[in-house]
Biopython code that builds the backbone (N, CA, C, O; Angstrom):
import numpy as np
from Bio.PDB.StructureBuilder import StructureBuilder

atoms = [
    (1, "UNK", "N", (20.073, -5.592, 0.325)),
    (1, "UNK", "CA", (18.641, -5.345, 0.184)),
    (1, "UNK", "C", (18.226, -5.648, -1.258)),
    (1, "UNK", "O", (18.880, -5.209, -2.204)),
    (2, "UNK", "N", (17.170, -6.378, -1.410)),
    (2, "UNK", "CA", (16.677, -6.755, -2.731)),
    (2, "UNK", "C", (16.027, -5.576, -3.436)),
    (2, "UNK", "O", (15.557, -4.629, -2.805)),
    (3, "UNK", "N", (16.012, -5.659, -4.744)),
    (3, "UNK", "CA", (15.345, -4.620, -5.537)),
    (3, "UNK", "C", (13.858, -4.659, -5.242)),
    (3, "UNK", "O", (13.304, -5.723, -4.965)),
    (4, "UNK", "N", (13.209, -3.506, -5.301)),
    (4, "UNK", "CA", (11.772, -3.492, -5.013)),
    (4, "UNK", "C", (10.973, -4.256, -6.057)),
    (4, "UNK", "O", (11.330, -4.280, -7.234)),
    (5, "UNK", "N", (9.900, -4.872, -5.618)),
    (5, "UNK", "CA", (8.980, -5.536, -6.531)),
    (5, "UNK", "C", (8.143, -4.459, -7.207)),
    (5, "UNK", "O", (7.492, -3.663, -6.531)),
    (6, "UNK", "N", (8.156, -4.430, -8.533)),
    (6, "UNK", "CA", (7.422, -3.408, -9.277)),
    (6, "UNK", "C", (6.431, -4.072, -10.223)),
    (6, "UNK", "O", (6.729, -5.075, -10.872)),
    (7, "UNK", "N", (5.251, -3.483, -10.278)),
    (7, "UNK", "CA", (4.189, -4.007, -11.124)),
    (7, "UNK", "C", (3.515, -2.858, -11.863)),
    (7, "UNK", "O", (3.604, -1.700, -11.456)),
    (8, "UNK", "N", (2.839, -3.204, -12.960)),
    (8, "UNK", "CA", (2.089, -2.208, -13.737)),
    (8, "UNK", "C", (0.720, -2.767, -14.064)),
    (8, "UNK", "O", (0.583, -3.902, -14.522)),
    (9, "UNK", "N", (-0.296, -1.941, -13.819)),
    (9, "UNK", "CA", (-1.667, -2.253, -14.224)),
    (9, "UNK", "C", (-1.996, -1.320, -15.384)),
    (9, "UNK", "O", (-1.870, -0.101, -15.266)),
    (10, "UNK", "N", (-2.416, -1.901, -16.500)),
    (10, "UNK", "CA", (-2.752, -1.117, -17.688)),
    (10, "UNK", "C", (-4.238, -1.289, -17.977)),
    (10, "UNK", "O", (-4.734, -2.410, -18.080)),
    (11, "UNK", "N", (-4.936, -0.177, -18.104)),
    (11, "UNK", "CA", (-6.376, -0.198, -18.365)),
    (11, "UNK", "C", (-6.615, 0.315, -19.783)),
    (11, "UNK", "O", (-6.088, 1.353, -20.182)),
    (12, "UNK", "N", (-7.417, -0.429, -20.529)),
    (12, "UNK", "CA", (-7.788, -0.075, -21.902)),
    (12, "UNK", "C", (-6.578, 0.226, -22.774)),
    (12, "UNK", "O", (-6.534, 1.243, -23.467)),
    (13, "UNK", "N", (-5.586, -0.680, -22.730)),
    (13, "UNK", "CA", (-4.434, -0.566, -23.615)),
    (13, "UNK", "C", (-3.537, 0.628, -23.354)),
    (13, "UNK", "O", (-2.733, 0.981, -24.217)),
    (14, "UNK", "N", (-3.644, 1.253, -22.217)),
    (14, "UNK", "CA", (-2.757, 2.361, -21.880)),
    (14, "UNK", "C", (-3.462, 3.678, -21.638)),
    (14, "UNK", "O", (-2.810, 4.686, -21.363)),
    (15, "UNK", "N", (-4.789, 3.689, -21.735)),
    (15, "UNK", "CA", (-5.510, 4.927, -21.419)),
    (15, "UNK", "C", (-5.259, 5.337, -19.971)),
    (15, "UNK", "O", (-5.210, 6.523, -19.646)),
    (16, "UNK", "N", (-5.100, 4.333, -19.109)),
    (16, "UNK", "CA", (-4.733, 4.568, -17.707)),
    (16, "UNK", "C", (-3.663, 3.552, -17.340)),
    (16, "UNK", "O", (-3.741, 2.385, -17.723)),
    (17, "UNK", "N", (-2.663, 4.006, -16.595)),
    (17, "UNK", "CA", (-1.584, 3.124, -16.141)),
    (17, "UNK", "C", (-1.345, 3.386, -14.657)),
    (17, "UNK", "O", (-1.206, 4.534, -14.235)),
    (18, "UNK", "N", (-1.300, 2.315, -13.875)),
    (18, "UNK", "CA", (-0.992, 2.409, -12.453)),
    (18, "UNK", "C", (0.296, 1.641, -12.219)),
    (18, "UNK", "O", (0.354, 0.437, -12.469)),
    (19, "UNK", "N", (1.333, 2.322, -11.740)),
    (19, "UNK", "CA", (2.588, 1.669, -11.386)),
    (19, "UNK", "C", (2.647, 1.526, -9.876)),
    (19, "UNK", "O", (2.317, 2.459, -9.144)),
    (20, "UNK", "N", (3.067, 0.360, -9.412)),
    (20, "UNK", "CA", (3.175, 0.116, -7.977)),
    (20, "UNK", "C", (4.499, -0.569, -7.678)),
    (20, "UNK", "O", (4.893, -1.514, -8.361)),
    (21, "UNK", "N", (5.173, -0.083, -6.654)),
    (21, "UNK", "CA", (6.434, -0.685, -6.215)),
    (21, "UNK", "C", (6.372, -0.922, -4.713)),
    (21, "UNK", "O", (5.820, -0.120, -3.961)),
    (22, "UNK", "N", (6.942, -2.022, -4.304)),
    (22, "UNK", "CA", (7.039, -2.336, -2.891)),
    (22, "UNK", "C", (8.476, -2.107, -2.450)),
    (22, "UNK", "O", (9.409, -2.686, -3.006)),
    (23, "UNK", "N", (8.640, -1.272, -1.462)),
    (23, "UNK", "CA", (9.944, -1.072, -0.849)),
    (23, "UNK", "C", (9.785, -1.512, 0.593)),
    (23, "UNK", "O", (9.106, -0.854, 1.381)),
    (24, "UNK", "N", (10.418, -2.634, 0.936)),
    (24, "UNK", "CA", (10.242, -3.237, 2.248)),
    (24, "UNK", "C", (11.167, -2.613, 3.287)),
    (24, "UNK", "O", (12.356, -2.411, 3.040)),
    (25, "UNK", "N", (10.607, -2.318, 4.435)),
    (25, "UNK", "CA", (11.406, -1.894, 5.575)),
    (25, "UNK", "C", (11.845, -3.120, 6.362)),
    (25, "UNK", "O", (11.526, -4.250, 5.991)),
    (26, "UNK", "N", (12.560, -2.902, 7.426)),
    (26, "UNK", "CA", (13.056, -4.013, 8.242)),
    (26, "UNK", "C", (11.940, -4.881, 8.798)),
    (26, "UNK", "O", (12.110, -6.093, 8.934)),
    (27, "UNK", "N", (10.806, -4.284, 9.119)),
    (27, "UNK", "CA", (9.707, -5.031, 9.727)),
    (27, "UNK", "C", (8.437, -4.930, 8.889)),
    (27, "UNK", "O", (7.334, -4.882, 9.432)),
    (28, "UNK", "N", (8.587, -4.900, 7.594)),
    (28, "UNK", "CA", (7.458, -4.727, 6.687)),
    (28, "UNK", "C", (6.477, -5.893, 6.778)),
    (28, "UNK", "O", (6.880, -7.048, 6.647)),
    (29, "UNK", "N", (5.188, -5.602, 7.003)),
    (29, "UNK", "CA", (4.198, -6.678, 7.026)),
    (29, "UNK", "C", (3.827, -7.147, 5.616)),
    (29, "UNK", "O", (3.244, -8.218, 5.451)),
    (30, "UNK", "N", (4.164, -6.347, 4.603)),
    (30, "UNK", "CA", (3.884, -6.701, 3.214)),
    (30, "UNK", "C", (5.206, -7.131, 2.574)),
    (30, "UNK", "O", (6.208, -6.421, 2.663)),
    (31, "UNK", "N", (5.197, -8.296, 1.932)),
    (31, "UNK", "CA", (6.410, -8.799, 1.296)),
    (31, "UNK", "C", (6.184, -8.975, -0.199)),
    (31, "UNK", "O", (5.069, -8.832, -0.700)),
    (32, "UNK", "N", (7.266, -9.287, -0.895)),
    (32, "UNK", "CA", (7.203, -9.493, -2.338)),
    (32, "UNK", "C", (6.199, -10.579, -2.706)),
    (32, "UNK", "O", (5.543, -10.494, -3.745)),
    (33, "UNK", "N", (6.078, -11.588, -1.870)),
    (33, "UNK", "CA", (5.143, -12.677, -2.177)),
    (33, "UNK", "C", (3.680, -12.250, -2.021)),
    (33, "UNK", "O", (2.786, -12.914, -2.546)),
    (34, "UNK", "N", (3.429, -11.150, -1.307)),
    (34, "UNK", "CA", (2.066, -10.628, -1.150)),
    (34, "UNK", "C", (1.622, -9.785, -2.343)),
    (34, "UNK", "O", (0.427, -9.619, -2.589)),
    (35, "UNK", "N", (2.587, -9.262, -3.071)),
    (35, "UNK", "CA", (2.273, -8.275, -4.111)),
    (35, "UNK", "C", (1.347, -8.781, -5.217)),
    (35, "UNK", "O", (0.423, -8.055, -5.582)),
    (36, "UNK", "N", (1.535, -9.974, -5.768)),
    (36, "UNK", "CA", (0.617, -10.389, -6.840)),
    (36, "UNK", "C", (-0.855, -10.352, -6.426)),
    (36, "UNK", "O", (-1.698, -9.863, -7.179)),
    (37, "UNK", "N", (-1.166, -10.860, -5.245)),
    (37, "UNK", "CA", (-2.561, -10.863, -4.790)),
    (37, "UNK", "C", (-3.078, -9.444, -4.579)),
    (37, "UNK", "O", (-4.220, -9.140, -4.923)),
    (38, "UNK", "N", (-2.244, -8.582, -4.018)),
    (38, "UNK", "CA", (-2.658, -7.184, -3.808)),
    (38, "UNK", "C", (-2.914, -6.477, -5.133)),
    (38, "UNK", "O", (-3.897, -5.750, -5.275)),
    (39, "UNK", "N", (-2.025, -6.690, -6.103)),
    (39, "UNK", "CA", (-2.191, -6.027, -7.403)),
    (39, "UNK", "C", (-3.391, -6.563, -8.168)),
    (39, "UNK", "O", (-4.079, -5.806, -8.853)),
    (40, "UNK", "N", (-3.650, -7.872, -8.059)),
    (40, "UNK", "CA", (-4.823, -8.420, -8.730)),
    (40, "UNK", "C", (-6.104, -7.862, -8.132)),
    (40, "UNK", "O", (-7.072, -7.637, -8.857)),
    (41, "UNK", "N", (-6.129, -7.636, -6.832)),
    (41, "UNK", "CA", (-7.306, -7.027, -6.208)),
    (41, "UNK", "C", (-7.496, -5.597, -6.700)),
    (41, "UNK", "O", (-8.621, -5.177, -6.973)),
    (42, "UNK", "N", (-6.405, -4.852, -6.815)),
    (42, "UNK", "CA", (-6.483, -3.483, -7.336)),
    (42, "UNK", "C", (-6.948, -3.499, -8.796)),
    (42, "UNK", "O", (-7.765, -2.672, -9.201)),
    (43, "UNK", "N", (-6.428, -4.433, -9.571)),
    (43, "UNK", "CA", (-6.843, -4.545, -10.972)),
    (43, "UNK", "C", (-8.317, -4.929, -11.085)),
    (43, "UNK", "O", (-9.030, -4.436, -11.959)),
    (44, "UNK", "N", (-8.758, -5.800, -10.207)),
    (44, "UNK", "CA", (-10.176, -6.192, -10.212)),
    (44, "UNK", "C", (-11.068, -4.998, -9.903)),
    (44, "UNK", "O", (-12.131, -4.834, -10.502)),
    (45, "UNK", "N", (-10.626, -4.164, -8.962)),
    (45, "UNK", "CA", (-11.386, -2.951, -8.644)),
    (45, "UNK", "C", (-11.399, -2.004, -9.845)),
    (45, "UNK", "O", (-12.425, -1.395, -10.146)),
    (46, "UNK", "N", (-10.267, -1.882, -10.527)),
    (46, "UNK", "CA", (-10.191, -1.003, -11.707)),
    (46, "UNK", "C", (-11.087, -1.523, -12.824)),
    (46, "UNK", "O", (-11.680, -0.734, -13.560)),
    (47, "UNK", "N", (-11.191, -2.833, -12.956)),
    (47, "UNK", "CA", (-12.022, -3.392, -14.032)),
    (47, "UNK", "C", (-13.504, -3.118, -13.813)),
    (47, "UNK", "O", (-14.298, -3.176, -14.752)),
    (48, "UNK", "N", (-13.872, -2.820, -12.577)),
    (48, "UNK", "CA", (-15.262, -2.499, -12.282)),
    (48, "UNK", "C", (-15.638, -1.055, -12.558)),
    (48, "UNK", "O", (-16.807, -0.684, -12.452)),
    (49, "UNK", "N", (-14.656, -0.240, -12.911)),
    (49, "UNK", "CA", (-14.943, 1.163, -13.194)),
    (49, "UNK", "C", (-15.635, 1.312, -14.541)),
    (49, "UNK", "O", (-15.368, 0.548, -15.469)),
    (50, "UNK", "N", (-16.511, 2.282, -14.647)),
    (50, "UNK", "CA", (-17.216, 2.517, -15.900)),
    (50, "UNK", "C", (-16.219, 2.856, -17.001)),
    (50, "UNK", "O", (-15.370, 3.731, -16.829)),
    (51, "UNK", "N", (-16.324, 2.165, -18.124)),
    (51, "UNK", "CA", (-15.461, 2.422, -19.270)),
    (51, "UNK", "C", (-14.210, 1.563, -19.314)),
    (51, "UNK", "O", (-13.496, 1.575, -20.316)),
    (52, "UNK", "N", (-13.927, 0.818, -18.253)),
    (52, "UNK", "CA", (-12.746, -0.057, -18.255)),
    (52, "UNK", "C", (-13.127, -1.375, -18.919)),
    (52, "UNK", "O", (-13.892, -2.162, -18.363)),
    (53, "UNK", "N", (-12.585, -1.608, -20.115)),
    (53, "UNK", "CA", (-12.940, -2.834, -20.818)),
    (53, "UNK", "C", (-11.835, -3.884, -20.756)),
    (53, "UNK", "O", (-12.133, -5.078, -20.749)),
    (54, "UNK", "N", (-10.577, -3.476, -20.713)),
    (54, "UNK", "CA", (-9.477, -4.433, -20.572)),
    (54, "UNK", "C", (-8.522, -3.955, -19.486)),
    (54, "UNK", "O", (-8.181, -2.775, -19.413)),
    (55, "UNK", "N", (-8.103, -4.886, -18.651)),
    (55, "UNK", "CA", (-7.164, -4.583, -17.571)),
    (55, "UNK", "C", (-6.116, -5.683, -17.562)),
    (55, "UNK", "O", (-6.457, -6.865, -17.523)),
    (56, "UNK", "N", (-4.840, -5.305, -17.597)),
    (56, "UNK", "CA", (-3.759, -6.280, -17.516)),
    (56, "UNK", "C", (-2.823, -5.915, -16.376)),
    (56, "UNK", "O", (-2.666, -4.744, -16.032)),
    (57, "UNK", "N", (-2.205, -6.935, -15.795)),
    (57, "UNK", "CA", (-1.237, -6.753, -14.721)),
    (57, "UNK", "C", (0.045, -7.442, -15.139)),
    (57, "UNK", "O", (0.017, -8.579, -15.610)),
    (58, "UNK", "N", (1.171, -6.762, -14.971)),
    (58, "UNK", "CA", (2.446, -7.400, -15.268)),
    (58, "UNK", "C", (3.499, -6.969, -14.258)),
    (58, "UNK", "O", (3.437, -5.874, -13.699)),
    (59, "UNK", "N", (4.451, -7.839, -14.040)),
    (59, "UNK", "CA", (5.576, -7.516, -13.156)),
    (59, "UNK", "C", (6.622, -6.830, -14.015)),
    (59, "UNK", "O", (6.979, -7.332, -15.081)),
    (60, "UNK", "N", (7.112, -5.694, -13.563)),
    (60, "UNK", "CA", (8.078, -4.926, -14.343)),
    (60, "UNK", "C", (9.486, -5.035, -13.781)),
    (60, "UNK", "O", (10.427, -4.518, -14.384)),
    (61, "UNK", "N", (9.654, -5.694, -12.641)),
    (61, "UNK", "CA", (10.991, -5.904, -12.080)),
    (61, "UNK", "C", (11.341, -7.386, -12.192)),
    (61, "UNK", "O", (10.464, -8.243, -12.303)),
    (62, "UNK", "N", (12.610, -7.657, -12.160)),
    (62, "UNK", "CA", (13.064, -9.042, -12.269)),
    (62, "UNK", "C", (12.638, -9.843, -11.041)),
    (62, "UNK", "O", (12.556, -9.312, -9.933)),
    (63, "UNK", "N", (12.375, -11.102, -11.254)),
    (63, "UNK", "CA", (12.061, -11.995, -10.152)),
    (63, "UNK", "C", (13.384, -12.528, -9.627)),
    (63, "UNK", "O", (14.170, -13.100, -10.381)),
    (64, "UNK", "N", (13.629, -12.344, -8.357)),
    (64, "UNK", "CA", (14.872, -12.837, -7.768)),
    (64, "UNK", "C", (14.564, -14.022, -6.874)),
    (64, "UNK", "O", (13.542, -14.056, -6.188)),
    (65, "UNK", "N", (15.438, -14.964, -6.893)),
    (65, "UNK", "CA", (15.282, -16.148, -6.070)),
    (65, "UNK", "C", (16.518, -16.296, -5.209)),
    (65, "UNK", "O", (17.646, -16.258, -5.701)),
    (66, "UNK", "N", (16.295, -16.461, -3.940)),
    (66, "UNK", "CA", (17.438, -16.672, -3.044)),
    (66, "UNK", "C", (17.965, -18.075, -3.229)),
    (66, "UNK", "O", (17.198, -19.038, -3.257)),
    (67, "UNK", "N", (19.283, -18.193, -3.356)),
    (67, "UNK", "CA", (19.916, -19.498, -3.497)),
    (67, "UNK", "C", (20.650, -19.778, -2.196)),
    (67, "UNK", "O", (21.548, -19.027, -1.815)),
    (68, "UNK", "N", (20.275, -20.852, -1.512)),
    (68, "UNK", "CA", (20.928, -21.136, -0.234)),
    (68, "UNK", "C", (22.388, -21.564, -0.445)),
    (68, "UNK", "O", (22.732, -22.204, -1.438)),
    (69, "UNK", "N", (23.227, -21.190, 0.516)),
    (69, "UNK", "CA", (24.622, -21.608, 0.443)),
    (69, "UNK", "C", (24.699, -23.080, 0.789)),
    (69, "UNK", "O", (23.918, -23.581, 1.597)),
    (70, "UNK", "N", (25.640, -23.767, 0.175)),
    (70, "UNK", "CA", (25.812, -25.189, 0.441)),
    (70, "UNK", "C", (27.063, -25.425, 1.239)),
    (70, "UNK", "O", (27.381, -26.569, 1.565)),
]
sb = StructureBuilder()
sb.init_structure("model")
sb.init_model(0)
sb.init_chain("A")
sb.init_seg("    ")
for serial, (resi, resn, name, xyz) in enumerate(atoms, 1):
    if name == "N":
        sb.init_residue(resn, " ", resi, " ")
    sb.init_atom(name, np.array(xyz, "f"), 0.0, 1.0, " ", f" {name:<3s}", serial, name[0])
structure = sb.get_structure()
């Protein structure tokens, strides 16, 4: 099982921090490749809040790539 995809949204340089991790089940409809778009939507919603002047999104877990056997 792969490590969970983890991301962090930081608002106003750390005044607010949202950590999100994806832990996939056997039949999970949400995958690691879906996470960037989901987190950007959450960050966009956070940027619309009163007083939010800067919002950044970063991946906090390593990116893993499957290497096919030859």
